[in-house]
VOBATI-586219 format. One record per atom (N, C-alpha, C, O): residue number from 1; residue in one letter; x negated, y, z negated. Coordinates in Angstrom, 1 decimal, decimal comma. Layout:
R	pos	code	X	Y	Z
R	NUM	A	X	Y	Z
...
***
This chain:
R	pos	code	X	Y	Z
R	1	X	-0,8	-1,2	0,0
R	1	X	0,0	0,0	-0,1
R	1	X	-0,8	1,2	-0,1
R	1	X	-1,8	1,2	-0,9
R	2	X	-0,6	2,2	0,8
R	2	X	-1,4	3,3	0,9
R	2	X	-0,5	4,4	0,1
R	2	X	0,7	4,8	0,3
R	3	X	-1,4	5,0	-0,7
R	3	X	-0,8	6,2	-1,5
R	3	X	-0,5	7,4	-0,4
R	3	X	-1,3	7,8	0,4
R	4	X	0,8	7,9	-0,7
R	4	X	1,2	9,1	0,1
R	4	X	0,3	10,1	-0,1
R	4	X	-0,2	10,2	-1,2
R	5	X	0,0	11,0	0,9
R	5	X	-1,1	11,9	0,8
R	5	X	-0,4	13,0	-0,1
R	5	X	-1,1	13,5	-1,0
R	6	X	1,0	13,4	0,0
R	6	X	1,4	14,4	-0,7
R	6	X	1,3	14,0	-2,3
R	6	X	1,1	14,8	-3,2
R	7	X	1,5	12,7	-2,5
R	7	X	1,6	12,6	-4,0
R	7	X	0,0	12,6	-4,3
R	7	X	-0,3	13,1	-5,4
R	8	X	-1,1	12,2	-3,5
R	8	X	-2,2	12,3	-4,0
R	8	X	-2,7	13,7	-4,2
R	8	X	-3,4	14,0	-5,2
R	9	X	-2,3	14,6	-3,2
R	9	X	-2,8	16,0	-3,3
R	9	X	-2,1	16,5	-4,8
R	9	X	-2,8	17,1	-5,7
R	10	X	-0,7	16,3	-4,9
R	10	X	-0,1	16,9	-6,0
R	10	X	-0,7	16,5	-7,3
R	10	X	-0,9	17,3	-8,2
R	11	X	-1,0	15,2	-7,5
R	11	X	-2,0	14,8	-8,8
R	11	X	-3,2	15,4	-8,7
R	11	X	-3,6	15,9	-9,8
R	12	X	-4,0	15,6	-7,6
R	12	X	-5,3	16,3	-7,8
R	12	X	-5,0	17,6	-8,4
R	12	X	-5,5	17,9	-9,5
R	13	X	-4,1	18,4	-7,8
R	13	X	-3,9	19,7	-8,3
R	13	X	-3,3	19,7	-9,7
R	13	X	-3,7	20,5	-10,5
R	14	X	-2,4	18,8	-9,9
R	14	X	-1,6	19,0	-11,3
R	14	X	-2,5	18,6	-12,4
R	14	X	-2,4	19,2	-13,5
R	15	X	-3,4	17,6	-12,1
R	15	X	-4,2	17,1	-13,2
R	15	X	-5,7	17,6	-12,9
R	15	X	-6,6	16,9	-13,3
R	16	X	-5,9	18,5	-12,5
R	16	X	-7,5	19,1	-12,2
R	16	X	-8,0	19,2	-13,5
R	16	X	-9,1	18,8	-13,7
R	17	X	-7,3	19,8	-14,6
R	17	X	-8,1	20,1	-15,7
R	17	X	-8,1	18,8	-16,9
R	17	X	-8,3	19,0	-18,1
R	18	X	-7,8	17,7	-16,4
R	18	X	-7,5	16,4	-17,3
R	18	X	-9,0	16,1	-17,8
R	18	X	-10,0	16,1	-17,0
R	19	X	-9,0	15,8	-19,0
R	19	X	-10,3	15,5	-19,6
R	19	X	-10,0	14,4	-20,9
R	19	X	-9,6	14,8	-22,0
R	20	X	-10,1	13,2	-20,6
R	20	X	-10,1	12,1	-21,3
R	20	X	-11,2	11,8	-22,2
R	20	X	-11,2	10,9	-23,0
R	21	X	-12,4	12,6	-21,9
R	21	X	-13,6	12,3	-22,5
R	21	X	-14,5	11,4	-21,8
R	21	X	-15,6	11,0	-22,3
R	22	X	-14,0	10,9	-20,6
R	22	X	-15,0	10,2	-19,7
R	22	X	-14,7	10,3	-18,4
R	22	X	-13,6	9,9	-18,1
R	23	X	-15,4	10,8	-17,6
R	23	X	-14,9	10,7	-16,0
R	23	X	-14,3	9,6	-15,5
R	23	X	-13,4	9,7	-14,7
R	24	X	-14,7	8,3	-16,0
R	24	X	-14,0	7,2	-15,3
R	24	X	-12,6	7,1	-15,8
R	24	X	-11,7	6,6	-15,1
R	25	X	-12,4	7,6	-17,2
R	25	X	-10,9	7,5	-17,7
R	25	X	-10,0	8,7	-16,7
R	25	X	-8,9	8,5	-16,1
R	26	X	-10,7	9,7	-16,6
R	26	X	-10,0	10,5	-15,8
R	26	X	-9,7	10,2	-14,5
R	26	X	-8,5	10,4	-14,1
R	27	X	-10,5	9,5	-13,8
R	27	X	-10,2	8,9	-12,5
R	27	X	-9,1	7,8	-12,5
R	27	X	-8,2	7,8	-11,7
R	28	X	-9,1	7,0	-13,4
R	28	X	-8,5	5,9	-13,5
R	28	X	-6,9	6,3	-13,8
R	28	X	-5,9	5,8	-13,5
R	29	X	-7,0	7,6	-14,7
R	29	X	-5,6	8,3	-15,0
R	29	X	-4,8	8,8	-13,8
R	29	X	-3,6	8,6	-13,7
R	30	X	-5,6	9,4	-13,1
R	30	X	-5,2	10,2	-11,8
R	30	X	-4,8	9,0	-10,8
R	30	X	-3,7	9,0	-10,2
R	31	X	-5,7	8,2	-10,7
R	31	X	-5,2	6,9	-9,8
R	31	X	-3,9	6,4	-10,3
R	31	X	-3,0	6,2	-9,4
R	32	X	-3,8	6,1	-11,4
R	32	X	-2,4	5,5	-11,9
R	32	X	-1,2	6,3	-11,8
R	32	X	-0,1	5,8	-11,6
R	33	X	-1,3	7,8	-12,0
R	33	X	-0,5	8,6	-11,5
R	33	X	0,0	8,9	-10,3
R	33	X	1,1	9,5	-10,1
R	34	X	-1,0	8,5	-9,3
R	34	X	-0,7	8,7	-7,8
R	34	X	-0,2	7,4	-7,4
R	34	X	0,7	7,5	-6,5
R	35	X	-0,4	6,3	-7,9
R	35	X	0,5	5,0	-7,8
R	35	X	1,8	5,1	-8,3
R	35	X	2,7	4,5	-7,6
R	36	X	2,0	5,8	-9,4
R	36	X	3,4	5,6	-10,0
R	36	X	4,2	7,0	-9,3
R	36	X	5,4	7,0	-9,3
R	37	X	3,5	7,9	-8,9
R	37	X	4,1	9,0	-8,1
R	37	X	4,8	8,5	-6,7
R	37	X	5,9	8,8	-6,2
R	38	X	3,8	7,6	-6,0
R	38	X	4,3	7,0	-4,7
R	38	X	5,3	6,2	-4,7
R	38	X	5,8	5,9	-3,6
R	39	X	5,6	5,5	-5,8
R	39	X	6,4	4,5	-6,0
R	39	X	7,2	4,5	-7,4
R	39	X	7,2	3,5	-8,2
R	40	X	8,1	5,8	-7,6
R	40	X	8,6	6,0	-9,0
R	40	X	9,4	5,0	-9,5
R	40	X	9,4	4,9	-10,8
R	41	X	10,1	4,3	-9,0
R	41	X	11,0	3,2	-9,3
R	41	X	10,5	1,9	-9,5
R	41	X	11,2	1,0	-9,9
R	42	X	9,1	1,7	-9,2
R	42	X	8,6	0,3	-9,2
R	42	X	8,1	0,1	-10,5
R	42	X	7,9	1,1	-11,2
R	43	X	7,9	-1,2	-10,9
R	43	X	7,4	-1,6	-12,2
R	43	X	5,7	-1,3	-11,8
R	43	X	5,2	-0,9	-10,7
R	44	X	5,1	-1,5	-13,0
R	44	X	3,6	-1,4	-12,9
R	44	X	3,0	-2,4	-11,8
R	44	X	2,4	-1,9	-10,9
R	45	X	3,2	-3,5	-11,9
R	45	X	2,8	-4,6	-11,0
R	45	X	3,4	-4,2	-9,6
R	45	X	2,7	-4,5	-8,6
R	46	X	4,7	-3,6	-9,5
R	46	X	5,1	-3,2	-8,1
R	46	X	4,2	-1,9	-7,5
R	46	X	4,0	-1,6	-6,3
R	47	X	3,7	-1,2	-8,6
R	47	X	3,0	0,0	-8,0
R	47	X	1,6	0,0	-7,7
R	47	X	0,9	0,8	-7,1
R	48	X	1,2	-1,3	-8,4
R	48	X	-0,4	-1,4	-8,2
R	48	X	-0,6	-2,4	-6,8
R	48	X	0,3	-2,9	-6,2
R	49	X	-1,7	-2,5	-6,6
R	49	X	-2,3	-3,3	-5,6
R	49	X	-2,9	-4,5	-6,0
R	49	X	-4,1	-4,7	-6,0
R	50	X	-2,1	-5,4	-6,2
R	50	X	-2,7	-6,8	-6,5
R	50	X	-2,8	-6,9	-8,2
R	50	X	-2,5	-6,0	-9,0
R	51	X	-3,2	-8,3	-8,6
R	51	X	-3,2	-8,4	-10,1
R	51	X	-4,3	-8,0	-10,8
R	51	X	-4,3	-8,0	-12,0
R	52	X	-5,5	-7,5	-10,1
R	52	X	-6,6	-7,0	-10,8
R	52	X	-6,4	-5,5	-11,0
R	52	X	-6,9	-5,1	-12,1
R	53	X	-5,7	-4,7	-10,2
R	53	X	-5,2	-3,7	-10,5
R	53	X	-4,3	-3,4	-11,5
R	53	X	-4,4	-2,5	-12,2
R	54	X	-3,4	-4,3	-11,6
R	54	X	-2,3	-4,2	-12,5
R	54	X	-2,9	-4,4	-13,8
R	54	X	-2,7	-3,7	-14,7
R	55	X	-3,8	-5,6	-14,0
R	55	X	-4,5	-5,7	-15,3
R	55	X	-5,2	-4,4	-15,7
R	55	X	-5,1	-4,0	-16,9
R	56	X	-6,0	-3,8	-14,8
R	56	X	-6,7	-2,7	-15,1
R	56	X	-5,6	-1,5	-15,7
R	56	X	-5,9	-1,0	-16,7
R	57	X	-4,5	-1,2	-15,0
R	57	X	-3,7	-0,6	-15,5
R	57	X	-3,1	-0,7	-16,8
R	57	X	-3,0	0,2	-17,6
R	58	X	-2,7	-1,8	-17,0
R	58	X	-2,4	-2,3	-18,5
R	58	X	-3,5	-2,1	-19,7
R	58	X	-3,3	-1,7	-20,8
R	59	X	-4,7	-2,4	-19,1
R	59	X	-5,5	-2,2	-20,0
R	59	X	-6,1	-0,8	-20,5
R	59	X	-6,5	-0,4	-21,6
R	60	X	-5,9	0,1	-19,3
R	60	X	-5,9	1,7	-19,5
R	60	X	-4,7	2,2	-20,5
R	60	X	-4,9	2,8	-21,6
R	61	X	-3,5	1,8	-20,0
R	61	X	-2,4	2,3	-20,9
R	61	X	-2,4	1,6	-22,4
R	61	X	-1,7	2,0	-23,3
R	62	X	-3,2	0,7	-22,6
R	62	X	-3,3	0,0	-24,0
R	62	X	-4,5	0,4	-24,8
R	62	X	-4,7	0,1	-26,0
R	63	X	-5,4	1,3	-24,1
R	63	X	-6,5	1,7	-24,7
R	63	X	-6,1	2,7	-25,9
R	63	X	-5,4	3,8	-25,6
R	64	X	-6,5	2,4	-26,9
R	64	X	-6,3	3,1	-28,2
R	64	X	-6,9	4,5	-28,2
R	64	X	-6,4	5,4	-28,9
R	65	X	-7,8	4,6	-27,5
R	65	X	-8,6	5,9	-27,6
R	65	X	-8,0	7,0	-26,5
R	65	X	-8,5	8,1	-26,3
R	66	X	-7,0	6,5	-25,9
R	66	X	-6,4	7,6	-24,8
R	66	X	-4,9	7,7	-25,4
R	66	X	-4,1	6,8	-25,5
R	67	X	-4,6	9,0	-25,7
R	67	X	-3,2	9,4	-26,1
R	67	X	-2,5	9,8	-24,9
R	67	X	-3,0	10,5	-24,1
R	68	X	-1,3	9,5	-24,9
R	68	X	-0,4	9,9	-23,7
R	68	X	-0,1	11,6	-23,8
R	68	X	0,1	12,2	-22,7
R	69	X	-0,2	12,3	-24,8
R	69	X	-0,1	13,5	-24,9
R	69	X	-1,2	14,2	-24,2
R	69	X	-1,0	15,3	-23,6
R	70	X	-2,5	13,6	-24,3
R	70	X	-3,6	14,2	-23,8
R	70	X	-3,5	13,9	-22,2
R	70	X	-3,8	14,8	-21,5
R	71	X	-3,0	12,7	-21,7
R	71	X	-2,9	12,8	-20,4
R	71	X	-1,9	13,7	-19,7
R	71	X	-2,1	14,2	-18,6
R	72	X	-0,8	14,0	-20,6
R	72	X	0,3	14,9	-20,0
R	72	X	-0,1	16,2	-20,1
R	72	X	0,2	17,0	-19,2
R	73	X	-0,9	16,8	-21,1
R	73	X	-1,3	18,2	-21,3
R	73	X	-1,6	19,1	-20,0
R	73	X	-1,2	20,3	-20,0
R	74	X	-2,3	18,5	-19,0
R	74	X	-2,6	19,2	-17,9
R	74	X	-1,4	19,6	-16,9
R	74	X	-1,3	20,7	-16,3
R	75	X	-0,4	18,6	-16,9
R	75	X	0,7	18,7	-16,4
R	75	X	1,7	19,8	-17,1
R	75	X	2,4	20,6	-16,4
R	76	X	1,7	19,7	-18,4
R	76	X	2,6	20,7	-19,2
R	76	X	2,0	22,1	-18,8
R	76	X	2,6	23,0	-18,3
R	77	X	0,7	22,1	-18,9
R	77	X	0,1	23,6	-18,8
R	77	X	0,4	24,2	-17,4
R	77	X	0,7	25,4	-17,2
R	78	X	0,4	23,3	-16,4
R	78	X	0,7	23,8	-15,0
R	78	X	2,2	24,1	-15,0
R	78	X	2,6	25,0	-14,2
R	79	X	3,0	23,5	-15,6
R	79	X	4,4	23,5	-15,4
R	79	X	4,8	24,9	-16,2
R	79	X	5,5	25,8	-15,8
R	80	X	4,2	25,0	-17,3
R	80	X	4,4	26,4	-18,1
R	80	X	4,0	27,5	-17,3
R	80	X	4,7	28,5	-17,3
R	81	X	2,7	27,4	-16,4
R	81	X	2,3	28,6	-15,6
R	81	X	3,4	28,8	-14,5
R	81	X	3,7	29,9	-14,1
R	82	X	3,9	27,6	-14,1
R	82	X	4,8	27,7	-12,9
R	82	X	5,9	28,6	-13,3
R	82	X	6,3	29,5	-12,7
R	83	X	6,4	28,1	-14,7
R	83	X	7,6	28,8	-15,1
R	83	X	7,5	30,2	-15,4
R	83	X	8,5	30,9	-15,3
R	84	X	6,2	30,6	-15,8
R	84	X	6,0	32,0	-15,9
R	84	X	6,2	32,7	-14,9
R	84	X	6,4	33,9	-15,0
R	85	X	6,0	32,2	-13,7
R	85	X	6,1	33,2	-12,5
R	85	X	7,4	33,4	-11,9
R	85	X	7,6	34,1	-10,8
R	86	X	8,2	32,9	-12,6
R	86	X	10,0	33,0	-12,1
R	86	X	10,6	33,9	-13,2
R	86	X	10,3	33,8	-14,4
R	87	X	11,5	34,7	-12,8
R	87	X	12,3	35,4	-13,7
R	87	X	13,2	34,6	-14,6
R	87	X	13,9	35,2	-15,4
***
């Protein structure tokens, strides 16, 4: 499955400031968000390409050093900035 370019571009922009303490975590998080954005109704296995990517996704999501709020913060910041541009 090819990730739609618009989903990939959106994630790169929206999560530009993501910092999970390790660039590998940042890359993995962005890749997962791209996968989920390209297939929003799919299960995790359905959004991933194959079993190894599915296992990697579950490991990432189960990592106790990663808090979902840290992953979402760049998105919240961008949303707040967009809202501030509107009356």
